[in-house]
C-alpha positions as CSV (number, residue, x, y, z in Angstrom):
1,M,17.0,1.3,-29.2
2,R,16.6,5.1,-28.2
3,Q,13.6,7.4,-28.1
4,I,13.4,10.9,-28.1
5,I,11.7,12.5,-25.6
6,N,11.1,16.5,-25.7
7,I,10.5,18.3,-22.3
8,S,9.7,22.0,-21.3
9,L,11.6,23.9,-18.7
10,P,11.3,26.9,-17.0
11,E,14.2,29.4,-18.0
12,K,15.6,28.8,-14.6
13,L,16.0,25.1,-14.8
14,S,17.1,25.2,-18.3
15,K,20.0,27.5,-17.5
16,M,21.1,25.1,-14.5
17,V,21.2,22.4,-17.4
18,D,23.0,24.5,-19.5
19,N,25.5,25.4,-16.9
20,A,26.0,21.9,-15.5
21,T,26.9,21.0,-19.3
22,K,29.3,23.9,-19.9
23,N,31.0,23.5,-16.7
24,G,32.1,19.9,-17.8
25,Q,29.8,18.1,-14.9
26,Y,28.0,16.2,-17.9
27,A,28.8,15.6,-21.6
28,S,25.5,16.6,-22.8
29,K,22.0,17.5,-21.6
30,S,20.8,14.1,-22.7
31,E,23.6,12.7,-20.4
32,F,22.4,15.3,-17.3
33,F,18.6,13.8,-17.6
34,R,20.0,10.2,-18.0
35,C,22.0,10.6,-14.8
36,L,19.0,12.3,-13.1
37,L,16.8,9.1,-14.3
38,R,19.4,6.6,-13.0
39,D,19.5,8.4,-9.6
40,W,15.8,8.3,-9.4
41,S,15.5,4.5,-10.4
42,E,18.1,3.9,-7.7
43,K,16.2,5.5,-4.7
44,Q,12.9,3.6,-6.1
45,L,14.9,0.7,-5.8
46,I,16.1,1.1,-2.3
47,K,12.6,2.4,-1.1
48,E,11.4,-0.8,-2.4
49,I,14.3,-2.9,-0.5
50,K,13.5,-0.9,2.7
51,Q,9.8,-1.6,2.6
52,S,10.6,-5.3,2.0
53,Q,12.7,-5.3,5.0
54,K,10.1,-3.6,7.1
55,E,7.5,-6.6,5.9
56,M,10.1,-9.2,6.6
57,K,10.3,-7.5,10.2
58,R,6.6,-7.1,10.7
59,T,5.7,-11.0,9.4
60,G,8.8,-12.6,10.9
61,G,10.3,-13.5,7.7
62,T,13.7,-14.8,7.8
63,L,16.2,-12.7,6.0
64,L,18.8,-14.9,4.0
65,R,22.1,-13.7,3.6
66,S,23.2,-16.3,1.1
67,L,21.9,-19.1,-1.0
68,K,23.1,-21.4,1.6
69,D,20.5,-20.2,4.0
70,L,18.1,-21.9,1.8
71,R,19.3,-25.3,3.0
């Protein structure tokens, strides 16, 4: 299910989005923002993984390379 979200942008940013869609980098303005959100989400996940790795090192946890390492 999709939900419509309206945003307000300064003219400069609005033109950047327009140019990105007009020159074919994105199929639509919606696709532009979906791509930004996917990138942001990926960065958040990477940040969480790195934080977990730091915590593992700090506490002396064991990093499992596969499910076989559980045995």
